[in-house]
Backbone of each chain as ProteinMPNN parsed JSONL, in Angstrom:
{"seq_chain_A": "MDVLYFAWVRERIGLPRERVQTEAETVADLVAELCAREERYAAAFADPAALRVALDQELADFDAPLKGVREVAFFPPMTGG", "coords_chain_A": {"N_chain_A": [[32.362, -38.331, -38.17], [29.203, -37.639, -38.82], [27.105, -38.639, -41.631], [24.691, -37.782, -43.563], [21.979, -38.765, -45.576], [19.655, -38.103, -48.224], [16.505, -38.417, -49.806], [16.67, -39.842, -53.051], [19.359, -40.491, -52.739], [19.533, -41.337, -50.243], [18.01, -43.516, -50.556], [19.221, -45.136, -52.584], [21.567, -45.679, -50.908], [20.614, -46.787, -48.826], [20.296, -46.188, -46.075], [19.517, -43.601, -43.599], [21.46, -42.365, -42.323], [24.761, -42.269, -40.969], [27.67, -42.954, -38.756], [30.814, -42.021, -39.649], [34.237, -42.877, -39.914], [36.834, -41.291, -40.776], [39.688, -40.107, -42.64], [39.477, -38.218, -44.917], [40.337, -35.124, -46.508], [38.52, -33.58, -48.117], [35.337, -33.026, -49.356], [35.007, -34.423, -51.616], [37.274, -36.36, -51.424], [35.891, -37.878, -49.48], [33.862, -38.981, -50.664], [35.05, -40.485, -52.506], [36.066, -42.288, -50.932], [33.794, -43.501, -49.796], [32.573, -44.556, -52.252], [34.606, -46.594, -52.891], [33.829, -48.517, -50.741], [31.628, -49.862, -51.183], [29.357, -51.233, -53.522], [26.685, -49.724, -53.648], [27.183, -47.386, -52.787], [28.953, -46.273, -54.847], [26.818, -46.263, -56.992], [25.189, -44.38, -55.985], [26.511, -42.261, -56.029], [27.43, -41.832, -58.724], [27.07, -39.963, -60.622], [28.108, -37.092, -59.904], [27.593, -34.295, -60.418], [24.869, -34.511, -60.362], [24.302, -34.235, -57.727], [23.841, -32.428, -54.437], [25.623, -31.047, -51.525], [26.024, -30.505, -48.344], [27.628, -28.772, -45.519], [27.632, -28.995, -42.099], [24.987, -27.842, -42.424], [24.938, -26.257, -44.067], [25.098, -25.129, -47.67], [27.449, -26.375, -49.775], [30.784, -26.657, -51.767], [32.07, -29.43, -53.521], [34.802, -29.522, -53.528], [35.441, -28.479, -51.034], [36.944, -28.225, -47.791], [36.907, -30.752, -45.171], [37.775, -30.31, -42.632], [37.048, -30.018, -39.172], [34.35, -30.007, -39.521], [31.416, -31.345, -38.511], [28.869, -32.585, -39.487], [27.812, -33.877, -42.525], [26.096, -33.826, -45.264], [24.423, -35.399, -48.208], [22.342, -35.056, -50.898], [20.005, -34.877, -53.594], [19.451, -32.267, -55.971], [17.474, -29.63, -54.439], [13.771, -29.677, -54.146], [11.721, -27.661, -53.363], [8.924, -25.418, -52.098]], "CA_chain_A": [[31.598, -37.358, -38.431], [27.715, -37.988, -39.179], [27.11, -38.254, -42.981], [23.447, -37.99, -43.819], [21.573, -38.933, -46.939], [18.132, -37.567, -48.446], [15.663, -38.596, -51.339], [16.987, -40.862, -53.589], [20.466, -41.007, -52.506], [19.114, -42.19, -48.971], [17.227, -44.985, -51.006], [20.301, -46.153, -53.204], [22.511, -46.25, -50.129], [19.83, -47.771, -47.902], [20.174, -45.791, -44.909], [19.565, -42.034, -43.603], [22.441, -41.592, -41.758], [25.857, -43.209, -40.403], [28.89, -42.341, -38.276], [32.1, -42.501, -40.829], [35.617, -42.234, -39.371], [37.591, -40.874, -41.982], [40.699, -38.735, -42.578], [39.429, -37.333, -45.883], [40.373, -33.673, -46.404], [37.714, -32.824, -48.821], [34.213, -33.756, -49.533], [35.264, -35.263, -52.89], [37.84, -37.574, -51.063], [35.061, -38.571, -48.895], [32.696, -39.487, -51.683], [35.794, -41.28, -53.132], [36.263, -43.217, -50.064], [32.651, -44.249, -49.798], [32.481, -45.317, -53.267], [35.34, -47.587, -52.667], [33.431, -49.286, -49.601], [30.51, -50.775, -51.591], [28.61, -50.802, -55.006], [25.391, -49.094, -53.575], [27.583, -45.96, -52.694], [29.242, -45.966, -56.151], [25.585, -45.997, -57.531], [24.421, -43.363, -55.497], [27.712, -41.116, -56.456], [27.845, -42.109, -60.006], [26.933, -38.473, -61.032], [28.308, -36.066, -58.73], [26.815, -33.182, -60.884], [23.394, -34.394, -59.817], [24.428, -33.963, -56.036], [24.413, -31.316, -53.752], [26.221, -31.295, -50.376], [26.029, -29.419, -47.052], [28.655, -29.146, -44.333], [27.124, -28.593, -41.147], [23.838, -27.462, -42.587], [25.151, -24.923, -45.082], [25.545, -25.717, -48.705], [28.956, -26.259, -49.987], [31.013, -27.228, -52.674], [32.65, -30.89, -53.48], [36.187, -29.363, -53.211], [35.301, -27.852, -49.742], [37.856, -29.079, -46.555], [36.353, -31.34, -44.004], [38.491, -30.073, -41.212], [36.253, -29.187, -38.116], [33.123, -30.408, -40.029], [30.578, -32.618, -37.604], [27.85, -33.186, -39.889], [27.714, -33.652, -43.968], [24.642, -34.363, -45.922], [24.336, -35.448, -49.559], [21.181, -34.998, -51.489], [19.723, -34.366, -54.998], [18.882, -30.614, -55.983], [15.903, -29.292, -53.897], [12.575, -29.328, -54.833], [10.903, -26.873, -52.319], [7.697, -24.765, -52.91]], "C_chain_A": [[30.403, -37.858, -38.792], [27.573, -37.904, -40.774], [25.597, -38.572, -42.997], [23.069, -38.04, -45.386], [20.121, -38.723, -46.994], [17.824, -38.036, -49.702], [16.273, -39.829, -51.764], [18.487, -41.416, -53.309], [20.393, -41.792, -51.199], [18.611, -43.868, -49.452], [18.455, -45.654, -51.66], [21.237, -46.571, -51.937], [21.771, -47.184, -49.117], [19.837, -47.381, -46.477], [20.239, -44.077, -44.596], [20.452, -41.645, -43.092], [23.618, -42.638, -40.926], [27.083, -42.289, -40.016], [30.18, -42.783, -39.195], [33.182, -42.021, -40.013], [36.316, -42.241, -40.611], [38.669, -39.58, -41.826], [40.712, -37.949, -43.909], [39.559, -35.731, -45.605], [39.32, -32.999, -46.933], [36.315, -33.602, -48.857], [34.572, -34.738, -50.827], [36.109, -36.398, -52.51], [36.998, -38.202, -50.11], [34.298, -39.368, -49.532], [33.747, -40.545, -52.351], [36.145, -42.618, -52.315], [34.989, -44.229, -49.65], [32.353, -45.196, -50.899], [33.242, -46.491, -53.368], [34.631, -48.814, -51.893], [32.488, -50.389, -50.696], [29.821, -50.137, -52.86], [27.356, -49.867, -54.88], [26.139, -47.82, -53.353], [28.15, -45.767, -53.914], [27.948, -45.671, -56.905], [25.042, -44.763, -57.327], [25.335, -42.171, -55.932], [27.89, -41.065, -57.665], [27.764, -40.578, -60.583], [26.966, -37.499, -60.042], [27.599, -34.632, -59.294], [25.487, -33.277, -60.428], [22.984, -34.283, -58.465], [24.789, -32.699, -55.475], [24.89, -31.935, -52.282], [26.24, -30.11, -49.516], [26.757, -29.838, -46.107], [27.907, -28.423, -43.109], [26.066, -27.597, -41.189], [23.931, -26.24, -43.445], [25.54, -25.65, -46.386], [26.932, -25.393, -48.926], [29.424, -27.138, -51.159], [31.968, -28.695, -52.454], [34.06, -30.925, -53.102], [36.442, -28.761, -51.801], [35.958, -28.618, -48.619], [36.427, -29.453, -45.718], [36.579, -31.052, -42.416], [37.531, -29.328, -40.255], [34.638, -29.427, -38.344], [32.351, -31.471, -39.337], [29.792, -33.259, -38.555], [27.897, -32.9, -41.606], [26.71, -34.446, -44.466], [24.805, -34.268, -47.489], [22.735, -35.705, -49.947], [21.2, -34.549, -52.927], [19.498, -32.967, -55.024], [17.433, -30.506, -55.376], [14.955, -29.17, -54.771], [11.486, -28.869, -53.835], [9.749, -26.298, -53.048], [6.632, -25.443, -53.29]], "O_chain_A": [[30.642, -38.964, -39.278], [28.05, -36.855, -41.206], [25.241, -39.616, -42.451], [23.721, -37.474, -46.264], [19.383, -39.052, -46.066], [18.651, -38.099, -50.612], [16.41, -40.779, -50.994], [18.806, -42.571, -53.589], [21.093, -42.791, -51.038], [18.788, -44.957, -48.906], [18.716, -46.787, -51.254], [21.659, -47.727, -51.906], [22.291, -48.204, -48.664], [19.406, -48.191, -45.656], [20.945, -43.354, -45.298], [20.593, -40.427, -43.195], [23.26, -43.666, -40.352], [27.463, -41.276, -40.602], [30.409, -43.982, -39.357], [33.136, -40.923, -39.459], [36.322, -43.202, -41.381], [38.572, -38.527, -41.197], [41.626, -37.165, -44.165], [38.996, -35.169, -44.665], [39.02, -31.91, -46.443], [36.239, -34.74, -48.395], [34.25, -35.923, -50.737], [35.88, -37.457, -53.094], [37.431, -39.317, -49.82], [34.008, -40.463, -49.051], [33.198, -41.563, -52.774], [36.426, -43.709, -52.811], [35.105, -45.399, -49.286], [31.974, -46.352, -50.711], [32.701, -47.466, -53.89], [34.789, -49.965, -52.3], [32.78, -51.572, -50.867], [29.737, -48.945, -53.156], [26.975, -49.261, -55.882], [25.516, -46.918, -53.914], [27.734, -44.669, -54.283], [28.04, -44.634, -57.563], [24.505, -44.098, -58.213], [24.781, -41.1, -56.179], [28.632, -40.134, -57.978], [28.839, -40.196, -61.045], [25.979, -37.121, -59.412], [27.062, -33.916, -58.448], [24.899, -32.248, -60.094], [21.835, -34.239, -58.025], [25.736, -31.998, -55.831], [24.602, -33.079, -51.928], [26.433, -28.955, -49.894], [26.734, -31.009, -45.728], [27.619, -27.234, -43.242], [26.0, -26.673, -40.378], [23.072, -25.358, -43.482], [26.226, -26.669, -46.312], [27.527, -24.428, -48.447], [28.782, -28.11, -51.558], [32.483, -28.977, -51.372], [34.594, -31.883, -52.542], [37.601, -28.563, -51.439], [35.512, -29.754, -48.461], [35.364, -28.842, -45.613], [35.938, -31.37, -41.415], [37.225, -28.157, -40.48], [33.799, -29.098, -37.505], [32.693, -32.616, -39.63], [29.894, -34.485, -38.602], [28.015, -31.731, -41.972], [26.504, -35.61, -44.123], [25.244, -33.247, -48.018], [22.032, -36.49, -49.311], [22.158, -33.966, -53.435], [19.336, -32.449, -53.919], [16.456, -31.154, -55.749], [15.073, -28.708, -55.906], [10.521, -29.57, -53.532], [9.508, -26.509, -54.236], [5.73, -24.878, -53.909]]}, "seq_chain_B": "MQVRVQAEPFDTGAETGAFVARQSGAGAVVTFTGIVRDLPGGGLSRMEIEHYPGMTERAIGEIVDQAAARWALSDALVIHRFGPLRPAEPIMMVATAAPHRADAFMAADFLMDYLKSRAPFWKKEIGPDGAEWVAAKDSDENALNRW", "coords_chain_B": {"N_chain_B": [[8.654, -11.783, -38.178], [8.166, -15.16, -39.141], [8.787, -18.794, -39.317], [7.561, -21.808, -39.981], [7.763, -25.119, -40.412], [6.174, -28.239, -40.72], [4.318, -31.134, -40.214], [1.527, -31.226, -39.927], [-1.697, -30.329, -41.637], [-2.453, -26.961, -42.71], [-4.712, -23.903, -42.586], [-4.919, -21.96, -45.025], [-6.612, -19.724, -45.199], [-7.341, -18.971, -42.484], [-4.664, -18.683, -41.693], [-3.906, -16.468, -43.377], [-5.898, -14.695, -42.455], [-4.969, -14.317, -39.819], [-2.676, -13.101, -40.093], [-2.917, -11.019, -41.327], [-4.344, -9.301, -39.477], [-2.42, -9.095, -37.329], [-0.754, -7.043, -38.492], [0.773, -3.855, -38.057], [1.377, -0.736, -39.266], [1.502, -1.749, -42.012], [0.617, -1.717, -45.38], [0.145, -3.252, -47.154], [-0.683, -6.612, -48.115], [0.741, -9.468, -49.171], [-0.055, -12.758, -50.497], [0.991, -16.426, -51.341], [0.114, -19.412, -52.306], [1.228, -22.736, -52.429], [0.247, -25.761, -53.947], [-0.597, -29.197, -53.955], [0.183, -30.627, -57.034], [-1.552, -32.478, -59.471], [-0.771, -35.286, -61.576], [0.034, -34.971, -64.719], [-1.761, -36.973, -66.529], [-3.697, -37.255, -64.535], [-4.438, -39.235, -61.499], [-2.904, -39.18, -59.351], [-1.503, -40.577, -56.429], [-0.564, -39.517, -53.849], [1.481, -37.206, -52.559], [4.819, -37.287, -51.386], [6.775, -35.525, -49.146], [9.777, -35.089, -48.296], [12.33, -33.617, -45.907], [15.054, -31.883, -44.451], [15.683, -31.856, -41.289], [16.42, -29.218, -39.25], [18.276, -28.08, -40.964], [16.603, -27.256, -42.784], [14.989, -25.186, -41.332], [16.647, -23.327, -41.059], [17.752, -22.509, -43.196], [15.446, -21.518, -44.36], [15.122, -19.465, -42.809], [17.338, -17.806, -43.402], [16.775, -17.241, -45.979], [14.304, -15.613, -45.739], [15.665, -13.576, -44.026], [17.366, -12.272, -46.086], [15.557, -11.179, -47.905], [14.302, -9.396, -46.115], [16.179, -7.676, -45.73], [16.356, -6.666, -48.35], [14.056, -5.672, -49.138], [11.431, -3.446, -48.007], [9.997, -4.784, -45.933], [7.342, -5.213, -43.312], [6.783, -7.592, -42.177], [6.776, -11.013, -42.079], [5.778, -14.502, -43.622], [6.227, -17.765, -43.476], [5.377, -20.836, -44.241], [5.914, -24.54, -44.448], [4.913, -27.888, -45.307], [5.657, -31.153, -44.466], [5.963, -34.692, -45.319], [3.321, -37.15, -46.118], [1.039, -35.906, -48.385], [-2.217, -35.135, -50.083], [-3.443, -34.663, -53.636], [-4.072, -31.539, -54.283], [-3.908, -30.578, -51.813], [-2.672, -27.886, -49.677], [0.706, -27.141, -49.729], [2.421, -25.612, -49.042], [2.887, -22.112, -47.763], [3.34, -18.615, -48.239], [3.581, -15.399, -46.991], [3.871, -11.733, -47.38], [4.12, -8.593, -45.801], [3.866, -5.049, -46.203], [4.819, -1.623, -46.283], [4.1, -0.498, -48.757], [2.476, -2.1, -51.915], [4.65, -2.987, -53.983], [6.874, -3.614, -52.514], [5.968, -5.711, -51.087], [5.06, -7.601, -53.069], [7.658, -8.265, -54.428], [9.185, -9.422, -52.631], [7.629, -11.674, -51.821], [7.889, -12.913, -54.43], [10.671, -13.348, -54.642], [11.045, -14.941, -52.157], [9.641, -17.147, -52.751], [11.264, -18.218, -55.194], [13.452, -18.459, -53.918], [12.819, -20.559, -51.924], [11.956, -22.534, -53.495], [14.54, -23.887, -54.707], [16.681, -23.603, -52.603], [15.92, -24.341, -50.264], [15.918, -27.335, -48.245], [14.195, -29.562, -49.349], [12.567, -32.465, -50.744], [10.541, -33.721, -53.111], [8.186, -36.484, -53.972], [6.273, -38.294, -55.866], [3.593, -40.269, -56.049], [2.158, -42.313, -57.876], [0.06, -43.903, -60.518], [1.895, -45.591, -61.911], [3.747, -46.045, -60.08], [6.299, -44.816, -57.608], [8.013, -41.696, -57.848], [10.641, -39.663, -57.792], [10.39, -36.064, -57.947], [12.02, -34.254, -60.082], [14.613, -31.63, -60.003], [13.962, -28.515, -61.755], [15.74, -26.902, -64.367], [15.014, -24.539, -65.012], [14.08, -23.534, -62.603], [16.432, -23.288, -61.219], [17.612, -21.283, -62.766], [15.907, -19.118, -62.324], [17.091, -18.141, -60.034], [18.785, -16.374, -60.764], [17.71, -13.832, -61.728], [17.546, -12.194, -59.411]], "CA_chain_B": [[9.048, -12.666, -39.317], [7.824, -16.386, -38.889], [8.971, -19.598, -40.175], [6.991, -23.037, -39.614], [7.779, -26.456, -41.045], [4.979, -28.977, -39.985], [3.659, -32.217, -41.004], [0.102, -30.853, -39.984], [-2.085, -29.359, -42.47], [-2.729, -25.578, -42.14], [-5.652, -23.429, -43.394], [-4.569, -20.632, -45.641], [-7.756, -18.513, -44.691], [-7.23, -18.569, -41.102], [-3.358, -18.077, -41.451], [-3.866, -15.192, -43.877], [-6.39, -13.627, -41.599], [-4.386, -13.706, -38.729], [-1.49, -12.51, -40.524], [-3.534, -9.398, -41.59], [-4.633, -9.075, -37.942], [-1.267, -8.812, -36.54], [0.152, -5.958, -38.67], [0.264, -2.365, -37.836], [2.104, 0.052, -40.259], [1.566, -2.247, -43.399], [-0.498, -1.207, -46.193], [-0.25, -4.188, -48.356], [-0.261, -8.04, -47.822], [0.465, -10.674, -50.623], [0.326, -14.238, -50.115], [1.156, -17.343, -52.31], [-0.256, -20.907, -51.722], [1.63, -23.751, -53.223], [-0.676, -26.949, -53.496], [-0.077, -30.618, -54.696], [-0.425, -30.625, -58.535], [-1.9, -33.775, -59.839], [0.059, -35.861, -62.778], [-0.383, -34.471, -66.258], [-3.017, -37.415, -66.895], [-4.43, -37.642, -63.265], [-4.087, -40.51, -60.61], [-1.674, -38.87, -58.207], [-2.536, -40.926, -55.22], [-0.088, -38.714, -52.869], [2.841, -36.748, -52.838], [5.478, -37.361, -50.162], [7.811, -34.681, -48.977], [11.217, -35.331, -47.156], [13.26, -32.635, -45.432], [16.5, -31.76, -43.552], [15.4, -31.177, -40.031], [17.431, -28.251, -38.802], [18.782, -27.015, -42.169], [15.424, -26.293, -43.277], [14.652, -24.069, -40.644], [17.945, -22.661, -40.778], [17.992, -22.106, -44.705], [14.088, -20.672, -44.71], [15.235, -18.137, -42.315], [18.281, -16.95, -44.125], [16.047, -16.583, -47.267], [13.603, -14.421, -45.128], [16.405, -12.344, -43.795], [17.688, -11.679, -47.621], [14.18, -10.296, -48.348], [14.185, -8.269, -45.436], [17.291, -6.697, -46.045], [16.199, -6.046, -49.819], [12.802, -4.646, -49.544], [10.934, -2.673, -46.909], [9.073, -5.581, -45.278], [7.29, -4.961, -42.192], [6.319, -8.974, -41.776], [6.833, -12.352, -43.296], [5.36, -15.621, -42.577], [6.389, -18.888, -44.418], [4.703, -22.222, -43.618], [5.847, -25.409, -45.391], [4.81, -29.033, -44.775], [6.5, -32.311, -45.199], [5.194, -35.929, -44.987], [2.39, -37.283, -47.267], [0.058, -35.06, -48.869], [-2.782, -35.584, -51.261], [-3.79, -33.839, -54.624], [-4.692, -30.068, -54.169], [-3.755, -29.77, -50.434], [-1.565, -26.759, -49.535], [2.029, -27.6, -49.419], [3.264, -24.246, -48.166], [2.356, -20.472, -48.154], [4.243, -17.42, -47.971], [2.849, -13.951, -46.723], [4.578, -10.987, -46.941], [3.657, -7.392, -45.548], [4.864, -3.938, -46.33], [4.169, -0.35, -46.378], [3.4, -0.533, -50.121], [2.425, -3.455, -52.353], [5.592, -3.461, -54.948], [7.792, -4.576, -51.723], [5.326, -7.087, -50.692], [5.042, -8.708, -54.275], [8.872, -8.479, -54.8], [9.814, -10.058, -51.642], [7.084, -13.006, -52.078], [8.473, -13.617, -55.477], [11.838, -13.754, -54.192], [10.962, -16.104, -51.392], [9.241, -18.446, -53.683], [12.368, -18.582, -56.038], [14.769, -19.351, -53.069], [12.61, -21.663, -51.437], [12.073, -23.878, -54.673], [15.725, -24.443, -55.104], [17.578, -23.595, -51.668], [15.406, -24.897, -48.996], [16.074, -28.608, -48.411], [12.807, -30.175, -49.453], [12.378, -33.285, -51.761], [9.053, -34.348, -53.56], [8.267, -37.637, -54.474], [5.099, -38.574, -56.652], [3.307, -41.863, -56.2], [1.18, -42.546, -59.054], [-0.33, -45.382, -61.005], [3.276, -46.186, -62.181], [4.769, -46.277, -58.885], [6.67, -43.708, -57.027], [9.0, -41.224, -58.52], [11.392, -38.301, -57.397], [10.429, -34.831, -58.847], [13.474, -33.543, -60.65], [14.411, -30.061, -59.978], [14.127, -27.926, -63.242], [16.667, -25.995, -64.578], [14.352, -22.916, -65.117], [13.905, -22.918, -61.326], [17.76, -22.826, -60.935], [17.75, -20.102, -63.422], [15.081, -18.063, -61.799], [17.441, -17.27, -59.048], [19.758, -15.275, -61.532], [17.225, -12.771, -61.791], [17.633, -11.429, -58.2]], "C_chain_B": [[8.717, -14.261, -38.561], [8.059, -17.431, -39.645], [8.384, -21.076, -39.442], [7.12, -24.184, -40.362], [7.176, -27.403, -40.175], [4.661, -29.955, -40.834], [2.084, -32.044, -41.099], [-0.268, -29.979, -41.119], [-2.185, -27.832, -42.188], [-4.034, -24.986, -43.084], [-5.348, -22.138, -43.806], [-5.463, -19.486, -45.378], [-7.502, -18.258, -43.456], [-5.852, -18.069, -41.031], [-3.539, -16.689, -42.224], [-4.669, -14.062, -42.996], [-5.607, -12.876, -40.464], [-2.923, -13.046, -38.853], [-1.676, -11.09, -40.696], [-3.687, -8.855, -40.276], [-3.479, -8.702, -37.178], [-0.272, -7.435, -37.11], [-0.338, -4.726, -38.293], [1.417, -1.845, -38.858], [2.174, -0.502, -41.884], [0.575, -1.576, -43.931], [-1.05, -2.063, -47.293], [0.298, -5.678, -47.858], [-0.429, -8.997, -49.165], [0.768, -12.138, -49.86], [0.237, -15.116, -51.446], [0.745, -18.558, -51.559], [0.565, -21.652, -52.776], [0.807, -25.331, -52.969], [-0.21, -28.178, -54.302], [-0.882, -30.687, -56.079], [-0.647, -32.212, -58.849], [-1.067, -34.137, -61.297], [-0.868, -35.329, -63.803], [-1.743, -35.194, -66.619], [-3.688, -37.949, -65.632], [-3.792, -38.918, -62.613], [-2.999, -40.507, -59.763], [-2.293, -39.385, -56.987], [-1.962, -40.305, -53.937], [1.168, -38.113, -53.366], [3.664, -36.963, -51.169], [6.872, -36.428, -50.189], [8.84, -34.76, -47.734], [11.932, -33.832, -47.017], [14.247, -32.838, -44.731], [16.163, -31.298, -42.544], [16.424, -30.42, -39.55], [17.833, -27.457, -39.797], [17.561, -26.627, -42.737], [14.878, -24.961, -42.642], [15.511, -22.874, -40.807], [17.947, -21.786, -42.25], [16.591, -21.299, -45.128], [14.547, -19.27, -43.861], [16.366, -17.234, -42.682], [17.667, -16.586, -45.11], [15.209, -15.303, -46.779], [14.402, -13.209, -44.771], [17.075, -11.647, -45.067], [16.452, -10.943, -47.827], [14.209, -9.412, -47.374], [15.07, -7.332, -45.499], [17.055, -5.855, -47.499], [14.941, -5.234, -49.765], [12.21, -4.028, -48.104], [9.752, -3.354, -46.283], [8.655, -5.221, -43.874], [6.825, -6.542, -41.388], [6.548, -9.981, -42.825], [6.359, -13.478, -42.759], [5.817, -16.793, -43.839], [6.03, -20.332, -43.423], [4.994, -23.475, -44.629], [5.848, -26.892, -44.767], [5.834, -29.788, -45.41], [5.6, -33.506, -44.683], [4.359, -36.16, -46.131], [1.31, -36.299, -47.261], [-0.815, -35.355, -50.175], [-2.792, -34.394, -52.201], [-4.282, -32.728, -54.079], [-4.513, -29.645, -52.662], [-2.53, -29.043, -50.326], [-0.367, -27.252, -48.96], [2.616, -26.638, -48.606], [2.678, -22.968, -48.572], [3.518, -19.723, -47.889], [3.275, -16.141, -47.668], [3.851, -12.989, -46.398], [3.783, -9.3, -46.652], [4.505, -6.147, -45.316], [4.26, -2.568, -46.428], [3.353, -0.103, -47.715], [3.379, -1.852, -50.811], [3.57, -3.883, -53.458], [6.586, -4.282, -53.735], [7.248, -5.899, -51.571], [5.281, -8.249, -51.83], [6.548, -9.309, -54.485], [9.322, -9.657, -54.069], [9.089, -11.47, -51.707], [7.685, -13.664, -53.119], [9.665, -14.119, -55.273], [11.918, -14.834, -53.207], [10.677, -17.311, -52.092], [10.372, -18.939, -54.446], [13.005, -19.171, -55.052], [14.314, -20.724, -52.684], [12.449, -22.765, -52.4], [13.438, -24.723, -54.822], [16.932, -24.379, -53.806], [17.023, -24.024, -50.37], [15.307, -26.358, -49.175], [14.869, -29.518, -48.239], [12.911, -31.056, -50.663], [11.093, -33.879, -51.846], [9.091, -35.521, -54.03], [6.592, -37.981, -54.714], [4.744, -39.889, -56.437], [1.951, -41.717, -56.765], [0.762, -43.837, -59.424], [0.95, -46.38, -61.45], [4.189, -46.268, -61.259], [5.118, -44.8, -58.271], [8.108, -43.062, -58.019], [9.472, -39.705, -58.016], [11.07, -37.233, -58.235], [11.949, -34.489, -58.797], [13.389, -32.149, -60.64], [14.823, -29.557, -61.367], [15.335, -27.087, -63.001], [16.125, -24.475, -64.658], [14.275, -22.573, -63.597], [15.183, -22.246, -60.752], [18.149, -21.398, -61.286], [16.99, -18.839, -63.132], [15.826, -17.177, -60.913], [18.341, -16.296, -59.625], [19.205, -13.884, -61.85], [17.327, -11.722, -60.523], [18.961, -11.175, -57.889]], "O_chain_B": [[9.081, -14.416, -37.395], [7.633, -17.303, -40.793], [8.834, -21.371, -38.334], [6.26, -24.165, -41.244], [7.529, -27.473, -38.998], [4.68, -29.793, -42.054], [1.412, -32.519, -42.015], [0.469, -29.104, -41.574], [-1.854, -27.612, -41.023], [-4.327, -25.523, -44.151], [-5.489, -21.201, -43.02], [-5.01, -18.341, -45.351], [-7.41, -17.049, -43.243], [-5.689, -17.05, -40.359], [-3.261, -15.706, -41.537], [-4.298, -12.9, -42.828], [-5.506, -11.686, -40.168], [-2.226, -12.599, -37.941], [-0.914, -10.183, -40.361], [-3.049, -7.832, -40.028], [-3.676, -7.88, -36.283], [0.641, -6.914, -36.47], [-1.532, -4.446, -38.186], [2.316, -2.619, -39.188], [2.733, 0.112, -42.792], [-0.252, -0.934, -43.284], [-2.029, -1.929, -48.026], [1.399, -5.886, -47.349], [-1.397, -9.176, -49.905], [1.557, -12.451, -48.968], [-0.386, -14.745, -52.44], [0.988, -18.714, -50.362], [0.589, -21.222, -53.929], [0.827, -25.904, -51.88], [0.542, -28.043, -55.267], [-2.098, -30.77, -56.251], [0.142, -33.053, -58.419], [-0.777, -33.209, -62.051], [-2.097, -35.251, -63.792], [-2.73, -34.535, -66.944], [-4.222, -39.058, -65.681], [-2.829, -39.521, -63.087], [-2.291, -41.467, -59.457], [-3.314, -38.909, -56.491], [-2.641, -40.433, -52.918], [1.773, -38.455, -54.382], [3.122, -36.802, -50.076], [7.794, -36.545, -50.995], [8.647, -34.53, -46.54], [12.03, -33.052, -47.964], [14.44, -33.976, -44.305], [16.238, -30.069, -42.567], [17.481, -31.034, -39.403], [17.805, -26.233, -39.665], [17.542, -25.497, -43.227], [14.456, -23.967, -43.232], [15.159, -21.699, -40.712], [18.127, -20.569, -42.311], [16.594, -20.538, -46.096], [14.301, -18.147, -44.303], [16.38, -16.053, -42.336], [17.888, -15.405, -45.378], [15.357, -14.185, -47.272], [14.054, -12.064, -45.06], [17.299, -10.438, -45.0], [16.669, -9.735, -47.917], [14.118, -8.284, -47.857], [14.754, -6.155, -45.325], [17.453, -4.713, -47.725], [14.866, -4.16, -50.362], [12.83, -4.351, -47.091], [8.689, -2.765, -46.087], [9.586, -4.896, -43.137], [6.572, -6.59, -40.184], [6.524, -9.855, -44.049], [6.424, -13.629, -41.539], [5.679, -16.523, -45.032], [6.365, -20.654, -42.284], [4.323, -23.469, -45.66], [6.627, -27.163, -43.853], [6.587, -29.509, -46.343], [4.713, -33.381, -43.839], [4.558, -35.479, -47.136], [0.753, -35.925, -46.229], [-0.273, -35.754, -51.206], [-2.326, -33.307, -51.859], [-5.109, -32.973, -53.201], [-4.896, -28.541, -52.275], [-1.47, -29.46, -50.79], [-0.351, -27.743, -47.831], [3.244, -26.887, -47.577], [2.053, -22.817, -49.622], [4.54, -20.175, -47.374], [2.191, -16.069, -48.247], [4.615, -13.138, -45.445], [2.874, -8.963, -47.41], [5.484, -6.057, -44.576], [3.058, -2.519, -46.688], [2.219, 0.375, -47.763], [4.15, -2.728, -50.418], [3.511, -5.041, -53.871], [7.009, -5.413, -53.97], [7.82, -6.959, -51.824], [5.415, -9.456, -51.627], [6.744, -10.509, -54.673], [9.749, -10.682, -54.602], [9.824, -12.457, -51.657], [8.041, -14.833, -52.974], [9.888, -15.272, -55.643], [12.814, -15.665, -53.351], [11.361, -18.333, -52.035], [10.526, -20.159, -54.4], [13.206, -20.382, -55.144], [14.935, -21.766, -52.894], [12.813, -23.897, -52.082], [13.472, -25.939, -55.011], [17.982, -25.005, -53.949], [17.774, -24.034, -49.394], [14.68, -26.759, -50.156], [14.594, -30.112, -47.197], [13.334, -30.504, -51.678], [10.554, -34.457, -50.903], [10.137, -35.779, -54.625], [5.789, -37.912, -53.784], [5.617, -40.733, -56.64], [0.946, -41.182, -56.294], [1.051, -44.82, -58.743], [0.973, -47.607, -61.353], [5.361, -46.535, -61.522], [4.388, -43.819, -58.408], [8.93, -43.715, -58.662], [8.69, -38.761, -57.897], [11.459, -37.377, -59.394], [12.765, -34.459, -57.875], [12.449, -31.492, -61.089], [15.764, -30.01, -62.019], [15.82, -26.686, -61.943], [16.775, -23.464, -64.394], [14.396, -21.389, -63.284], [15.248, -21.197, -60.111], [18.728, -20.569, -60.585], [17.306, -17.73, -63.564], [15.613, -15.971, -60.796], [18.663, -15.347, -58.911], [19.923, -12.936, -62.168], [17.186, -10.513, -60.71], [19.246, -10.529, -56.881]]}, "name": "protein", "num_of_chains": 2, "seq": "MDVLYFAWVRERIGLPRERVQTEAETVADLVAELCAREERYAAAFADPAALRVALDQELADFDAPLKGVREVAFFPPMTGGMQVRVQAEPFDTGAETGAFVARQSGAGAVVTFTGIVRDLPGGGLSRMEIEHYPGMTERAIGEIVDQAAARWALSDALVIHRFGPLRPAEPIMMVATAAPHRADAFMAADFLMDYLKSRAPFWKKEIGPDGAEWVAAKDSDENALNRW"}
């Protein structure tokens, strides 16, 4: 699946998007997998309460299933307007 | 109903004029313009706005649909910019048209509250002390509870 990062999440991880091969069942499982990879992921995901996630461009929860999802995006709370 | 997400500047006066001119059946138009606020001590050199192409248009469209379902709107316009902006430049505007003003005011207020916290934009301020991401305020999230 495609994993996208925005704002300071993108800066901490150092890239805007990547393709990830994963068997993770939920968003939280995917986060755990990414954090285990490298320190920069662990730094970006250190405080999950400070993050939001969207699955196929719809806001979702961290316990949401990933089955059938093509695009996951992680970002801080939005500051539009 | 119209949603535009763009890097280019827009002219709030011209947009308002065109919005008013295309109405039929409306008796009230409310507009709101959000502009780049300088830092408390001044010195903001620019604001950079990042967004999530695709989700942005979709999220704003859903917010506009919700507003149209709740109030008697005859029309609505949302323009939101991304990219680098200078202090006092317009960031975004909303315009709502309705037969009577109460619906136009309420819908514009609702649109602004939801655009703040549910449209995927992120603001970064570049000032004398470097660059800093603008943090979302609890008060903005709490504002959604009144709807």
